[in-house]
C-alpha positions in Angstrom: 96.9 107.3 143.4 95.9 103.9 142.1 98.5 102.7 139.6 97.8 100.3 136.7 98.0 96.7 137.6 101.0 94.4 136.6 100.5 91.0 135.0 103.3 88.4 135.1 103.3 86.1 132.1 105.5 83.6 130.3 105.4 82.4 126.8 105.9 83.4 123.2 105.8 87.2 122.6 102.9 87.3 120.2 100.8 84.9 122.3 101.4 86.9 125.5 100.6 90.3 123.8 97.4 88.9 122.3 96.3 87.5 125.7 97.2 90.7 127.5 95.1 93.0 125.4 92.2 90.5 125.5 92.5 90.5 129.2 92.1 94.3 129.4 89.2 94.1 126.9 87.3 91.6 129.2 88.2 93.4 132.4 86.9 96.8 131.1 84.0 95.2 129.1 85.1 97.0 125.9 82.7 96.5 123.0 84.0 97.2 119.5 82.3 97.6 116.1 81.2 94.4 114.4 81.9 95.9 110.9 84.8 98.1 109.8 84.5 101.8 109.0 85.6 102.8 105.5 86.0 106.5 104.8 87.3 109.3 102.7 89.2 112.1 104.3 90.2 115.5 102.8 93.6 115.9 104.5 96.3 114.1 102.5 95.5 115.7 99.2 93.9 119.0 100.0 95.4 119.6 103.5 93.7 122.7 104.9 92.9 124.2 101.5 89.3 122.8 101.4 85.9 124.0 100.3 82.4 122.5 100.4 82.6 122.0 96.6 85.6 119.8 97.0 83.7 117.6 99.4 80.6 117.4 97.2 82.6 116.6 94.1 84.5 113.7 95.7 81.3 112.4 97.3 79.7 112.3 93.8 82.7 110.2 92.6 82.2 107.8 95.5 78.5 107.3 94.5 79.2 107.2 90.8 81.9 104.5 91.1 79.9 102.7 93.8 83.0 102.6 96.1 82.7 100.8 99.4 82.9 103.9 101.5 80.5 104.8 104.3 82.0 107.9 105.9 83.0 111.3 104.7 85.4 113.2 107.0 86.2 116.9 106.8 89.6 117.6 108.1 91.5 120.8 109.1 90.7 124.0 107.2 87.0 124.8 107.9 87.8 127.0 110.9 89.6 130.4 110.9 92.0 129.4 113.7 92.7 126.3 115.6 91.0 126.8 118.9 88.2 129.0 117.5 86.0 126.1 116.3 82.8 128.0 115.9 84.4 130.9 114.0 84.5 129.5 110.5 86.5 130.4 107.4 84.6 132.2 104.6 84.1 129.0 102.6 82.3 127.3 105.4 80.6 130.1 107.2 76.9 129.2 107.8 77.3 126.0 105.8 78.2 123.3 108.3 74.7 122.2 108.9 74.1 122.0 105.1 77.3 120.0 104.6 76.5 117.4 107.3 73.0 117.1 106.0 74.1 116.5 102.4 76.6 113.9 103.5 74.0 112.1 105.5 71.3 112.5 102.8 73.7 110.7 100.4 74.0 107.7 102.7 77.3 108.5 104.4 78.3 109.2 108.1 79.3 112.8 108.4 82.7 113.2 110.2 84.8 116.2 111.2 88.3 116.9 112.5 88.8 118.9 115.7 91.7 119.5 118.1 89.7 120.3 121.2 92.6 120.7 123.7 94.9 123.2 121.9 94.8 126.7 120.5 97.1 128.6 118.2 98.6 131.9 119.1 96.4 134.1 116.8 93.1 132.5 118.0 90.6 134.5 120.0 90.7 131.8 122.7 94.4 132.5 123.2 94.2 136.3 123.0 91.0 136.9 124.8 90.8 134.1 127.4 94.4 133.7 128.8 93.0 131.8 131.8 92.1 128.9 129.4 95.7 128.4 128.4 98.0 126.0 130.3 100.8 127.9 132.0 104.2 126.9 133.3 105.1 127.4 137.0 106.4 130.8 135.9 103.1 131.8 134.5 104.1 131.6 130.8 101.8 130.0 128.2 102.9 126.4 127.6 103.9 125.7 124.0 102.4 122.4 122.8 104.1 122.3 119.4 104.8 123.8 116.0 102.7 123.3 112.9 103.8 124.9 109.6 100.2 124.5 108.1 98.7 127.0 110.6 98.8 130.7 110.4 100.3 131.2 113.9 102.7 128.2 113.5 103.0 127.7 117.3 100.1 126.3 119.3 99.4 125.9 123.1 97.7 123.5 125.4 94.5 124.5 127.1 93.4 123.8 130.7 90.5 121.4 130.5 89.9 121.7 134.2 89.3 125.4 134.1 85.4 125.6 134.6 84.9 128.3 132.0 87.2 126.5 129.5 85.2 123.3 130.1 82.0 125.2 129.4 83.5 126.3 126.1 84.5 122.8 125.1 81.0 121.5 125.9 79.4 124.3 123.8 81.7 123.4 120.9 80.8 119.7 121.0 77.1 120.4 121.4 77.2 122.7 118.4 79.2 120.3 116.1 77.1 117.2 117.0 73.6 118.4 117.8 73.4 121.6 115.7 75.6 120.9 112.7 74.9 117.2 112.7 78.3 115.5 112.6 78.4 112.0 114.2 82.1 111.1 113.8 84.6 113.2 115.7 88.3 112.8 114.9 89.8 114.3 118.1 93.4 115.3 117.3 96.4 116.7 119.3 94.9 115.4 122.5 98.2 115.5 124.2 97.8 119.2 124.4 95.4 118.9 127.4 97.9 117.1 129.6 101.3 118.7 128.8 104.2 118.1 131.2 104.9 121.1 133.4 101.4 122.6 133.0 99.6 124.0 136.0 96.0 122.8 135.8 93.2 124.5 137.7 92.4 121.2 139.3 95.8 120.2 140.7 94.4 117.0 142.3 94.2 115.2 139.0 97.2 113.5 137.4 97.9 114.3 133.7 96.3 111.1 132.6 93.2 111.8 134.7 93.0 115.3 133.2 92.9 113.8 129.7 90.4 111.2 130.6 88.3 113.9 132.2 88.4 115.9 128.9 87.3 112.9 126.9 84.5 112.3 129.3 83.3 115.9 128.8 83.2 115.3 125.0 81.4 111.9 125.4 78.8 113.5 127.7 78.0 116.2 125.2 78.2 114.1 122.1 76.3 111.1 123.3 76.9 107.4 123.3 76.1 106.9 119.6 78.7 109.4 118.3 82.0 107.8 117.1 85.0 109.2 118.9 88.4 108.7 117.2 91.5 109.5 119.3 94.6 110.9 117.7 97.8 112.3 119.1 96.7 110.8 122.4 98.8 109.0 125.1 97.4 105.5 124.5 96.6 104.3 128.0 94.3 107.3 128.6 92.1 106.3 125.7 91.3 102.8 126.8 87.6 102.5 127.2 87.2 106.2 126.2 87.5 106.2 122.4 86.1 103.9 119.7 89.0 104.3 117.3 92.7 105.2 118.0 95.5 106.4 115.8 98.3 104.2 116.9 101.2 105.9 115.2 102.4 109.2 113.7 100.9 110.7 110.6 101.6 109.0 107.3 102.9 111.1 104.3 103.2 110.9 100.5 106.9 110.1 101.0 108.7 107.1 102.6 110.8 109.0 105.2 113.0 112.0 105.8 116.7 111.7 106.2 116.6 113.8 109.4 114.7 111.1 111.1 117.5 108.7 110.5 120.1 111.1 111.9 117.9 111.8 115.0 117.3 108.1 115.4 113.6 108.5 115.8 110.7 106.5 114.4 108.1 109.1 115.5 108.4 111.7 112.7 105.7 112.0 110.1 106.3 109.5 107.2 104.8 106.6 105.5 107.5 104.3 106.9 107.1 105.3 110.5 103.3 105.1 110.3 103.6 101.5 109.0 106.1 100.6 111.7 103.9 101.8 114.5 100.6 100.3 113.5 102.2 97.0 112.8 103.8 96.6 116.2 100.6 97.8 117.9 98.4 95.3 116.0 97.4 93.4 119.2 95.5 96.5 120.4 93.1 96.2 117.4 89.6 95.1 118.2 90.6 94.7 121.9 91.1 98.2 123.2 89.5 99.9 120.1 89.7 99.8 116.3 93.2 100.7 115.2 93.6 103.6 112.8 96.6 103.0 110.6 96.0 106.4 109.0 94.9 107.1 105.5 95.8 105.1 102.4 97.0 107.3 99.5 96.0 105.2 96.5 97.1 107.8 93.9 100.0 107.3 91.6 100.5 111.0 90.9 101.2 113.9 93.3 103.1 111.5 95.6 106.8 110.8 96.3 106.1 107.2 97.1 107.7 104.7 94.7 105.6 102.0 93.2 107.1 99.5 95.7 106.4 101.9 98.7 102.9 102.4 97.6 102.3 98.7 97.4 103.9 98.2 100.9 101.5 100.7 102.4 98.4 99.1 100.7 99.4 95.5 101.8 100.3 96.5 105.4 97.0 98.4 105.9 95.0 95.5 104.5 96.7 92.9 106.7 96.3 95.1 109.8 92.6 94.6 109.7 92.0 98.2 111.0 90.3 101.3 109.8 90.4 101.8 106.0 90.4 105.5 104.9 91.3 106.9 101.5 92.7 110.4 101.1 93.0 111.4 97.5 91.4 113.6 94.9 89.1 110.9 93.6 88.3 112.9 90.4 91.9 112.3 89.2 92.1 108.6 89.7 92.1 106.2 86.8 89.7 103.3 86.2 92.6 100.9 87.0 92.9 102.4 90.5 89.2 102.2 91.1 89.4 98.5 90.2 92.3 98.2 92.6 90.2 99.8 95.3 87.6 97.1 94.9 90.2 94.4 95.5 91.6 96.3 98.5 88.1 96.6 100.0 87.4 92.9 99.5 90.6 91.8 101.3 90.2 94.5 104.0 86.8 93.0 104.8 88.3 89.6 105.2 91.2 90.7 107.3 89.0 92.8 109.6 87.5 89.4 110.7 90.9 88.1 111.7 93.7 89.1 114.0 96.9 90.7 112.7 100.2 89.3 114.1 103.6 90.9 113.4 105.4 87.5 113.7 109.0 88.7 114.1 108.1 91.7 116.3 111.1 91.4 118.7 113.6 90.4 116.0 114.0 93.7 114.2 112.7 97.3 114.3 110.4 96.8 111.4 108.6 93.5 111.4 108.8 91.8 108.0 106.4 88.9 108.5 102.8 90.1 108.9 100.2 87.4 109.4 96.4 87.7 109.6 94.5 84.8 111.0 91.8 85.2 108.3 94.4 83.4 106.2 96.8 86.0 104.8 100.5 86.6 105.2 102.6 89.5 103.9 106.3 89.3 103.7 108.2 92.6 103.4 111.7 93.6 102.6 112.3 97.1 104.1 116.0 97.0 103.2 117.7 98.4 100.1 119.2 95.0 99.1 117.8 91.7 97.9 117.3 89.2 100.7 116.4 85.6 101.0 113.8 84.6 103.7 112.6 81.2 104.8 109.1 81.2 106.1 107.7 78.1 107.9 104.0 78.3 107.0 103.0 75.5 109.3 103.6 77.9 112.2 100.8 80.2 111.1 97.9 77.9 110.5 97.8 79.2 106.9 97.7 75.8 105.2 94.1 75.1 106.1 93.1 78.0 104.0 
């Protein structure tokens, strides 16, 4: 087994991290997009209660308001069960080609969500093809997790290295890309293909190699021009494999849950934890891939985020210089919010050209000084008391702007 290499370096934390990820980029000859992707996603407003009509209505608003959005992504809800990707819900049955065509015809990239390496308990894949499911050493199906949004609640990892399972994955990707016409694939719950304790058919591969093998299968069937976005993926396995990477947990229309504080974890779903993770992983952006900081919820209604928390999310995503996706019911937004989106788009374009640096990354859990070399600096207060901060701007080359 060939292990990853080790680099010995000395210097300032931010400088070392920046050089480290640039080194990997050059070693692996990674080429990233020259322009940012800006999209609209169904998830954080409609969740899995979606219809083609919802997609079309929001697309019309994007066109009418001339929003700077170039991608429409259908998220969870078009399939009957997770795992049965070609068995569609009544609202989407025999309509996927039409939807992708209409999205493309209106000038947008058609995108779709899929969790290719898991299956829920009620799916046909789980019930009819037990050999596809990862097993423990005792022969029991290996639980990958619990999701309250899904009918079965529990879901299981699948064995990518099982030849017949591989054949099924290939068929699904061929259908989605070459028959339906989607050219942006958000690949979610990817950890399900490399679960600890799973007995893979090909026992010679490490868990990381299994996952890389699975992404290679998808790339072969999708083609080089299709955009692959990794999500729920052990990060190192995605280097050189995906174009975009979610670098933190899901965001949410609330700041955080109290249970996360008691459990002392920053990995639970929440706006706060999402921001924390994409800030500290800023140095990966435009080196290993384009960072996905998750969707921005621009709405002021149907959210538990306060006015200040909403503004924090907006500013942090702008400064990050990563992907910019909105996830709202665009029909409900006010004219003031649409004007705000134009400002967000403008600054996002500028920050995409620079590099984001969490200046005080090793000083506290949540960096509070977030600098972008395009000439912008954000100063946050994540505490519940008023604080006084001294910032020495000459350290950040900001004065020349």
